[in-house]
N, C-alpha and C positions, 0 to 999 in steps of 0.2 A: 519494665516496659509497660507503657500505657496503651490500651486499646480503646478506641472510640468508635462507636457504630453510628452511622447516619442512616436512618430508616425512613422509607416513604414509598408511595406508589410510583409507577413509571411516569416520567415526565414532570415530576414534582420539583426537581431541581437538586437532587442529591449530588450528582457529579459537579454541577455548577458551584455548589457550596464548597465541596472538597477542593475544586480548582482555585477558588478565592483564597482558601487557606494555604494551599500548596504554593501558589505563586506570590504570596505576600512577602515583601522584602524582609520584614521583621522576622517572619518564620524562617526564611532562608538563612538569616544571620544566626539563628538559634541552633541550627543543626549542622553537623559536619557532612552528612550524606543524605541524599534524597532520591526517591524512586517512586515511579507511578506504574502500576501493573493493572491492566484491565483483565479481569478474571472471566466474567460472563459464565455461561451455563456449563461449559466444559472445564471443570476444575481439575487441573493437572499439577500436582505438587512439583514435579520436575520442571515444567514450563515456567511456573511462577517463580521458583527459586532461580532458575537460569536467567530469567528476565531481570530479576532483582540484582543478581550478581553483575550482569552486563551493564546495568544502570550505574551501579556504584563504582565500577572500574572503568566505565566509558570505553569498553572494548568488547569485541565478540568473544564468545567462549565455546570451545569445542569439547568440553568435558561431557562424557556420556553416562557417567555413573552418578546416581543421586547422592550416595554417601560422600563421594569425593567432592561433588558440587557443594554440598552443605558444609563440608570441612573448609573448603576454600572461602565460602561466604562467611563462615564463622571467623576466619582469620582476618578478613577485610573489615568486619564489624567490631572486632575486639578494640575496646577503648574508644569507640566512635559513637557519637550521638546521632541517630538516624531517624528519618521520617519516611515511612512507607505508606502509600495509599493503595489499597486493594479495592478497585472500583467494580461494582456490580457483582457481588458475591452471591451465589445461589446455594452452594454446597453446604449441607447441614451435617456432614459426616465429621464427628468429633475427632476421630482418629486421623483423618487427613489434616485437620487443623493442627493437631499436636505434632505431627511429623513436620509440617511446614514451619512451625514456629521455633523449632529446635535452635537454629543458628541465631534467632533474634535475641535469645537470652543473653548473648555475649556482648550486646551493645551497651554503651555507656548509660548510666542511669539518666532518665529523662527522655530516652528514645520512645517514639510513638508510632502507632499503626492506626490509620483511619480506614475503616471498612464501610463501604456504601452497599446497601442491600434493600430489597423490597420486603424481606422476610424478617419478622421479629425473632424467629427461631434461630436465624443465623447469628444475631446479636448475642444470643445466649451461648451458642456453641463456641464463639470466639472469646467468650468470657470478657466482654467489654466492661470497662470501668465506668463508662458513661454512654448513654444512648440518647441521640437527638432525633426525635420523630418530627418529620417535616409535615406541615399541614398545607392545605390549599391556600393560595393567596387570597387576601381580601380583594373585593372587586376593584377598588381604586388602584391597588398595587398591580393587579392584573392588567388594568387599563394602561398603566404606565409602561409595562413591558410591551403591550400591543402597540401603543402610540410610538414608542421608540423605534419600532421596526416598520410601521405602516406609513409614517409621515417623514418627508424630507427634513432632515435636521431636527426632527422631533416637533416641528411646528404644525400643530393641528389645524385642520380646516373646518370651520363651523358647520358647513353643509354636509360634511362626512362624519362629524363626531357623533351625532345622534344615532346613525346607523352603526357606527363602530362600537358604541357602548352596548348595543343590543348583541352584536357579534361576540363581544367580550364575555357576556353572560353565558353564552353557549360554550365558552372555553372552560367553564366550571373551575376556575382558580388554578389551572395547570399552566405553569410558565411556558412549557414546550408548545402547548396548543396556541397560546397567545403570541408567541414568538413566530411560529411558522405561518399562522394565518395572517399576522401582520406583515411578514415578509412577502406573502402572496399578494397582498393588497397594495404594496408599496408602488407598484407600477400601474395600478388602476386608479384613474383620476376622476372618474365619473360616478355620480351617486347610483346610477342604474347598475353599474358593475358591482358596487358594494351591496346593493339590494339583492342581486343575483346570488352572491355568496351567503348573505343572511338567510335567504329563503330556500336554500338548497335542501333537497330531501336527504342529502348525505348526513346532515346533523341528526336525523332520526334513526339512522342505522345503529343497531346494537353492536357494541364493541366485541362481545362474545369472546371466543377462544383466540381470535386473531390478535387481540390486544391493540388493534389499529385505531387510533383516535380519529374522529370525523375530520378534525382540522388537517390531519396528515393526508387523509383520502382526498380532501379538497385541494391540497397543495399539489398532489400528483395529477388530479383531474385537469387542472389548469396549466400543467406544464406543456410547452410546445412538443410536438411529436418527436423531434430530434433529441430533446432532453429526456423524454420518457424512456427511450431505448438505453441511453447512457446511464440513467439512474437505475433502471431495472437490472442492468448488467452488474451493478455494484453489489447485488445480493450474493455474488460469488465470494465476497469477503465475509468472514465470520464476524460475529458481534465483537466490538472492541478492537478489531484489527486496524492498525494504523497504516494507511497507504500514502504513497508519494504522488503528488500531482503529476509530475512528468511521466512517471511510469504508467499511471492510469490513462493518460492521454494517448500514450503509445499503444496501449491495449485497445482503447476505443478505435484508434486508427486502423489497427490490424484487423479488427472485427468488421470494419466498413461502416462504422456508426457516424462518421463525420461527413457532413455535407461538403460538396465540392466548394473549395475556397474561392472567394472573390477578392483578388488582390491581397490574399493572405496565404501563408503556408498552412498546411493541414494541422501542424502543431499549434499555430496561433488560433485556428478555429477551435481546436480541442481545449485550449487554454480558456477561450471565451466561454465555452460550455461549462467548464469546471467552475469558473468564477460565478457564473449564473446560478449554479446549484448551491454554491456557498452563500450567495446573496439571499437565496430562498431558505436558508437555514437547514438545508438537507445534508450539507457537509459542515463540519466544524473542526477547528484546529485541535490537534491532539495535545493533551497535557504532558504526556511523557516525552514527546519529541515535537518541537515547534515547527519542524520542516514537514511534518506529516499531518494527515487529516483522518478523522473518524466519522462514522455515522452514529447518532444516538441509537440505542437499542430498539426503540420503537420505530425509528426511521428505517433501521435495518429490517424489522419485521414487515414494514410496508414494501420495501424493495423485494423481499422474498415472496410476498403475497402476489405482487403484480407480475413477477417474472414467471410464476407458475412452474410448470414441469420442465421448462427449457433450461433451467440452471439447477445443477445438483451440487450441493456443498456437503462433502463428507466430513463429519466431525467425530465419527465413531470408528469401529473396527472393520466394518465391511460395507460394501456398496449395495446393501439391501434397499430396494425402492427405486433404484436408478432405472430409467425407461429408455427405450429406443429413441424417443422423441427428445431426449436430453441433448443439448447442443454445447453447453459450457459446464466444465467440471473443475472444481478446486477441492483440495483435501489437505488436511494437516498431516504431515509426516510425523510418525510417532517412533518411539524407541523400539516398538514391537512389530514394525511392519514386516510382512512377508508377501511374496508375490501372489499367493493364492487369492488374496482379496481383489487383485486387479483383473482376474479372469472374467469377472462380470462385465468388464468393458468390451469383451469380444463382440457382444451383441449390439453395442452402441455404435452403429455404423456411420452416423453422421456427426460425430463429435467434432467440434470446432476449437475447443479450448481445453488444454490439459495443463493445469496450474497448481503445482504443489506449493504449500505455504508453510514456512518455518520448519525448524528441526532438521536434523540430519538423519539419514537412513543408515542403520547399522548393518542390516542384512546385505552382504555382498551380492547375494543371489538377486535381490531386488534391483540393485544398481546395474546388473548385467541384463536381466530379463526384461525390464521395462523398455530399454532401447531396442534390444534384439528381438524380442518376441511380441511385445504389445504394439510398438510403434508401427510396424509394417501393416497392422490391421486398421490403423487410424489414418487413412489416406486423405481425409477432409479437413485436417487440422489447419487452423489459421494461426493459433497461438500455442506454442510448445515451450514449456520451461522444465529443465532438469537441473535447475540451480541448486547447489549444495548437495548434489549426488556425489559426495566426496570420493567414492570409489569408482566413479565412471572414468575410465581411461581412454575410451574412444567412442565416437559415434559410428553407427553402422552405415554401410553404403546405401542402405534402403532409405536414408533420410532424403535423398534426392528425388524420391518418388512422391513426396508430400507436396505436390505442385502448388497448392494454394497457401503454403506456409508464408505468413507475413512477419512473424515475430518468433525468434529463437533465442532462448536464454540458457546458456550452459555455464554461467559464472560459478566460481568456487567449486570447480571439478578438477579431476586429475588428468583431463584430456591433454595429450601431447601433440597430436596432429589432427587436422580435420580432413575428412575424406574429400576427394576431388568431386564426388557427386553433389556436394553441398552447392557447387556452382551452377547446378541445374535449377536451383530455387529462384527463378527469375522474378518472383513476386515478393521476395524477402525485403522487408523495410527496416527491421531492427535485428541486429546481431550483437548479443551481449556476451563477450568472452572475458569480462573482467575477473581478475583474481584466478585465472587459470595459470597458475605459476609454472606449470610444466610445458605450456604451449610454446613451441619454438618457431612456428611458421604458419603462414596462411596459404590456402590453395593458390596455385599459380594462375588459375583462370578467374580470380575474384572480379576481374573487369566485366564479367558477364552478368553480375548482379546489378543491373542498371537501375533498379528501383530502390536500392539500399540507401537509407537515409541516416541511419545511426549505427556506427561501428565502435564499440567500446572494447579496447584492448588494454585497459589499465591493469598494471601488475601482471603482465604476461612476459615471457622470455623470448618474444619474437625478435629475430636478428635483423630482418629487412622486410620491406614491403614488396608485394608481388608487382609484376610489371603492369604498366598502363593503368595504374589505380586512378588516374585522372579521368578515366572513362565513367567513373561513378559520379556523374554530374549532379545527382540529387542529394549527395552526401552532405549532411549538416553536422553530425557528430563524428569526429575522428580524434580520439583522445591522445594518440601519439602517432608520429610518422618517423620511421627509422630509415635512415639513408644507408644503403648498402655500399660496400667498397667496390663491387664489380657488377653484379647482377641486380635485378630488382628495379624499383622505381627511383628515378632521380628526383631531386628536390623540385625540379621544374614541374612535375606532375601536380604539385600543390596549386600551381597557378590556374589549373583547369577546374579546381574545386572551389567555385565562386560562392557557394552557399554555406561554407563552414562557419560555425558559430560556437560559442561557449569556450571551452578550454582545449588547447592542443599543445603537446610537447613535441618538439622536433629534435631528434637525437642523432648522434654520430655526425655532427656537422663538419668534422674534420675530413669527411669523405667528399665534401663539395669541392670540385676541382677548379671552378672558375667563377668570377663575379657575375658572368652572364647567366650561369645556371642559377645562382642565388637570386638574381633579379627576376628570373622566370617564375619564381615561387609566388610573386605578387602579394606578399604579406601586407603591404601598405593599403591594398584595395579591399582587404577582408575586414569590413567595418563591424561585423558582428562577433568577431573574436574578442572575448572578455579577458582571457588569461593566456599568455604565451610564454612557454618555457623553451629556452634554447640551450642545448647541451653539446659540448665537445668532449672527446676523450683525448687524453694526452698521447702523443705518438713519440716513442723513443727509438732512436736509431743508434745502432752499435757500430763502432768503427769509424 
């Protein structure tokens, strides 16, 4: 196995270089398996191994024991030539690296690992057979990066070029700086506006311990106020975390960050915000999953800096440092979670976001006490996720008292039924029940959730829809509609849901009793439906 280290300061282009190699078609043809893992500062052998295994198998993994995980990975790598990119490695613990690389030894000769890091010591620890140290770009190359982002179609304008070249000097050969400041100036067409950027006092600020480049500070300073909120909120994601556009837009919507739409849906407004942040190079497409996006580490540092104490991101073992003024919380679930660490949240009275990220919780006590003991104390939540709490069998009745809840995600849990009190959440916009394989029904009074816009019941065992579902006139996402044989909503209720879009599966069509009922569904008028699945079950009569 060949290990290659790419070393350089933040923003120098290490990840970009690794992406060019990883995505090259010639490289893809050379290897049987490929995987990209963003490691960042929290180096967890279990997480990296699990991510690698899921990448090479293209499926989720519920193995919770590191030894078994590595045995499984070893079997998948046996006789296969693989390429693994470990992006942004900080850990210099030799023992951790030796444990991680055990399964790698069973790959076919010619297998390779690319490690990107800011630290030369890491290159030594991983025993790299070759180290590529990236230097700052020459000024002309830095200008090319800047011009590609600052000018429409790369066509420079003479009256702006002189100012632009002076700005490029301040980027000091860092591609990230040239890229972000160029993206900032793309929409500014007057020399005065470019002069303002050139002469900004922010260029004179010392980077210091914040590691925030002046170019990034300028990018944030000139964001419109509505984008500043949305960008700062993204500090809730850890470094290297890949997030989906649609999910982030729903979170922004739940938090009230989206301005009132003008002839657009809230989701379309959020999509515009997202694309604006992409155009400013603050979000970039993930290498590991093309449907997801990430923030560069230095951009993540910026988001964390500007969000201040209002967002708390737990990446360790306890909530030390969390303050009563914290409004938004995310944390990595670990294999060693216990409920005691959550007790610090009792004092955070105005928490609006509870968002666990990745990993399954093994402690049954946590799965029970977080909903039953902690949630009744968090009455101001707007966003609540208990996704992948695999031992969660029911939601407490107290869920109905979180009156401002806009977003509820209990996907991948063992929930069988939902409490009737759920229907008191009249502000709920998003309800994600996907992969709740044991869920057999929805509350009868679902029609009361008049603000519900997204209902995902993919891979549930729901037998029929509750009555008068057509009352949910704001509903856009309804992944499936099950027609009952006697009770529940008839197919005609679909006709009232005029805003449906995306994918929908209509099941048990054998229960439609007349063509009039079928016509009432109005499927031909639903122009935003992109994928429609129609399913009948065979009915056998004996005698």
